TIPAGU-480456 format. One record per residue (C-alpha): residue number from 0; residue in one letter; x, y, z. Coordinates in nm, 4 decimals, m for minus. Example, Ala and Ser with C-alpha at 12.3 -4.5 7.8 and 13.67 -1.06 7.14 Angstrom:
{node 0; "A"; {1.2300; m0.4500; 0.7800}} {node 1; "S"; {1.3670; m0.1060; 0.7140}} 
This chain:
{node 0; "X"; {6.1064; 5.3574; 1.2858}} {node 1; "X"; {6.3315; 5.1870; 1.5475}} {node 2; "X"; {6.5073; 5.5179; 1.6298}} {node 3; "X"; {6.1641; 5.6869; 1.6716}} {node 4; "X"; {6.0485; 5.4300; 1.9084}} {node 5; "X"; {6.3665; 5.4477; 2.1095}} {node 6; "X"; {6.3361; 5.8263; 2.1334}} {node 7; "X"; {5.9850; 5.8018; 2.2554}} {node 8; "X"; {6.0759; 5.5333; 2.5172}} {node 9; "X"; {6.3670; 5.7498; 2.6405}} {node 10; "X"; {6.1420; 6.0623; 2.6645}} {node 11; "X"; {5.8874; 5.8737; 2.8623}} {node 12; "X"; {6.1639; 5.7468; 3.1020}} {node 13; "X"; {6.3170; 6.0947; 3.1416}} {node 14; "X"; {5.9788; 6.2367; 3.2579}} {node 15; "X"; {5.8906; 5.9519; 3.4822}} {node 16; "X"; {5.8381; 6.0289; 3.8539}} {node 17; "X"; {5.9876; 5.8418; 4.1400}} {node 18; "X"; {5.7445; 5.7125; 4.4009}} {node 19; "X"; {5.9281; 5.7348; 4.7325}} {node 20; "X"; {5.7128; 5.4670; 4.8872}} {node 21; "X"; {5.8149; 5.2053; 4.6284}} {node 22; "X"; {6.1426; 5.3124; 4.4726}} {node 23; "X"; {6.4672; 5.1206; 4.5415}} {node 24; "X"; {6.7549; 5.2852; 4.6876}} {node 25; "X"; {6.9282; 5.2701; 4.3435}} {node 26; "X"; {6.6210; 5.4418; 4.1864}} {node 27; "X"; {6.6286; 5.7132; 4.4552}} {node 28; "X"; {6.9866; 5.8063; 4.3685}} {node 29; "X"; {6.8583; 5.9538; 4.0430}} {node 30; "X"; {6.7234; 6.2395; 4.2405}} {node 31; "X"; {6.9389; 6.5594; 4.2802}} {node 32; "X"; {7.1379; 6.5564; 4.6035}} {node 33; "X"; {7.0454; 6.1987; 4.6896}} {node 34; "X"; {7.3462; 5.9725; 4.7232}} {node 35; "X"; {7.3560; 5.6092; 4.8166}} {node 36; "X"; {7.3573; 5.6820; 5.1953}} {node 37; "X"; {7.0549; 5.9179; 5.1712}} {node 38; "X"; {6.8659; 5.6742; 4.9559}} {node 39; "X"; {6.9286; 5.3965; 5.1971}} {node 40; "X"; {6.8035; 5.6165; 5.4810}} {node 41; "X"; {6.4858; 5.6908; 5.2859}} {node 42; "X"; {6.4234; 5.3155; 5.2425}} {node 43; "X"; {6.4900; 5.2537; 5.6095}} {node 44; "X"; {6.2564; 5.5350; 5.7202}} {node 45; "X"; {5.9702; 5.4107; 5.4936}} {node 46; "X"; {5.9946; 5.0638; 5.6307}} {node 47; "X"; {5.8816; 5.2109; 5.9631}} {node 48; "X"; {5.6688; 5.4961; 5.8275}} {node 49; "X"; {5.4842; 5.5034; 5.5026}} {node 50; "X"; {5.5298; 5.8490; 5.3390}} {node 51; "X"; {5.2080; 6.0487; 5.3285}} {node 52; "X"; {5.3593; 6.3576; 5.1572}} {node 53; "X"; {5.6679; 6.4599; 4.9746}} {node 54; "X"; {5.7463; 6.7097; 5.2596}} {node 55; "X"; {5.7714; 6.4174; 5.5076}} {node 56; "X"; {6.1080; 6.3473; 5.3507}} {node 57; "X"; {6.2540; 6.6111; 5.5940}} {node 58; "X"; {6.2096; 6.3637; 5.8612}} {node 59; "X"; {6.4918; 6.1479; 5.7008}} {node 60; "X"; {6.8334; 6.2555; 5.8329}} {node 61; "X"; {7.0304; 6.4512; 5.5717}} {node 62; "X"; {6.7263; 6.5608; 5.3689}} {node 63; "X"; {6.6212; 6.9122; 5.3880}} {node 64; "X"; {6.3674; 7.1387; 5.2225}} {node 65; "X"; {6.6159; 7.2463; 4.9584}} {node 66; "X"; {6.6699; 6.8961; 4.8395}} {node 67; "X"; {6.2965; 6.8392; 4.8301}} {node 68; "X"; {6.2355; 7.1572; 4.6314}} {node 69; "X"; {6.5046; 7.0607; 4.3766}} {node 70; "X"; {6.3175; 6.7352; 4.3147}} {node 71; "X"; {5.9534; 6.8125; 4.3835}} {node 72; "X"; {5.8651; 6.7685; 4.0098}} {node 73; "X"; {6.0246; 6.4177; 4.0013}} {node 74; "X"; {5.8792; 6.2859; 4.3272}} {node 75; "X"; {5.5467; 6.1206; 4.3845}} {node 76; "X"; {5.3839; 5.9687; 4.6876}} {node 77; "X"; {5.1494; 5.6751; 4.6259}} {node 78; "X"; {4.9689; 5.5072; 4.9071}} {node 79; "X"; {5.0833; 5.1584; 4.9660}} 
């Protein structure tokens, strides 16, 4: 029973989306192509500009359309 609960919990975590308006820099590094420096740039950008869409990530230096497309299924944008 414990193993089943653990598998369920891990499955939910594996499919969890990352909200770019609230995620920490550490959480953002879970995305493909996002290292610590880019994650920190995302956090810095959002302090001045709340993200309205996933595509707005291209306004962050070092993040292009290819990076967004690789991660589109894992990213969410919630209004803050």
